[in-house]
C-alpha positions as CSV (number, residue, x, y, z in Angstrom):
1,M,-17.6,-208.3,-118.6
2,K,-17.6,-203.7,-117.7
3,Y,-20.2,-204.4,-115.1
4,L,-18.1,-207.1,-113.1
5,I,-14.6,-205.8,-114.0
6,I,-16.5,-202.5,-112.1
7,R,-17.7,-204.6,-109.8
8,T,-14.8,-205.9,-108.8
9,A,-12.2,-203.2,-108.5
10,G,-15.6,-201.7,-106.2
11,A,-15.5,-205.1,-103.6
12,M,-11.1,-204.5,-103.7
13,A,-12.2,-201.1,-102.6
14,I,-14.2,-201.0,-100.0
15,G,-11.9,-204.6,-98.9
16,M,-9.4,-203.0,-98.6
17,A,-11.2,-199.3,-96.5
18,L,-12.4,-202.3,-94.2
19,G,-9.1,-203.5,-93.7
20,A,-7.5,-200.1,-91.9
21,C,-10.5,-200.6,-89.6
22,G,-8.5,-203.3,-88.1
23,D,-5.2,-201.5,-87.2
24,K,-4.5,-202.1,-83.7
25,P,-3.0,-199.4,-81.4
26,Q,0.4,-199.1,-81.2
27,G,1.9,-197.8,-77.6
28,M,4.9,-197.8,-76.2
29,G,4.8,-201.3,-74.3
30,G,7.2,-202.3,-71.4
31,V,8.3,-200.8,-68.4
32,R,7.6,-197.5,-67.4
33,S,9.8,-195.5,-64.9
34,D,8.2,-192.7,-62.9
35,S,12.1,-191.7,-61.2
36,A,14.4,-188.9,-62.3
37,P,17.1,-190.1,-64.0
38,Y,19.5,-188.6,-61.9
39,T,18.6,-190.9,-59.8
40,G,20.0,-194.2,-61.2
41,V,20.1,-198.1,-61.4
42,G,21.9,-198.6,-58.2
43,K,25.5,-200.0,-59.0
44,S,26.6,-201.0,-62.4
45,Q,29.2,-201.0,-64.8
46,Y,28.6,-199.2,-67.1
47,Q,28.2,-196.5,-65.1
48,Q,30.4,-193.1,-64.4
49,P,33.3,-192.8,-62.0
50,G,32.8,-190.0,-60.3
51,W,28.5,-189.8,-60.3
52,K,26.8,-190.0,-57.7
53,A,23.7,-191.9,-57.8
54,G,20.4,-189.6,-56.6
55,D,23.0,-186.6,-56.6
56,K,21.3,-184.1,-59.1
57,N,23.8,-181.8,-58.6
58,S,26.9,-184.5,-59.6
59,W,24.4,-185.9,-62.9
60,E,24.1,-182.2,-63.9
61,Q,27.7,-182.2,-63.5
62,Q,28.6,-185.3,-65.6
63,L,26.7,-184.4,-68.7
64,K,27.6,-181.3,-69.3
65,V,31.6,-183.3,-69.0
66,R,30.2,-185.2,-71.5
67,A,28.8,-182.6,-73.6
68,Q,31.8,-180.7,-73.6
69,Y,34.8,-183.3,-74.2
70,G,32.7,-186.9,-75.3
71,Q,30.6,-185.5,-77.9
72,N,32.0,-182.5,-78.8
73,D,33.7,-183.1,-82.4
74,Y,35.6,-179.7,-82.1
75,S,37.8,-180.5,-78.8
76,R,38.1,-183.9,-79.7
77,V,40.0,-182.5,-83.6
78,A,41.9,-180.0,-81.7
79,S,43.4,-182.1,-79.5
80,Q,44.8,-184.2,-82.0
């Protein structure tokens, strides 16, 4: 009986070890975009007014404005 338990536990351990070998690689599938983010995606309803697609300076300015006024909780609380 003792031999049967040891043998079963050993078989289970080998099965679990070999089961881990069947793992598939988990890559980031989908479309890869190699273009710069400031080039835009064309006309979109979500495009910020005042931003011109393809203009890097305009893109950087919009990011600065968004960081200062849209995502800065201190400026939000102070203005209320």
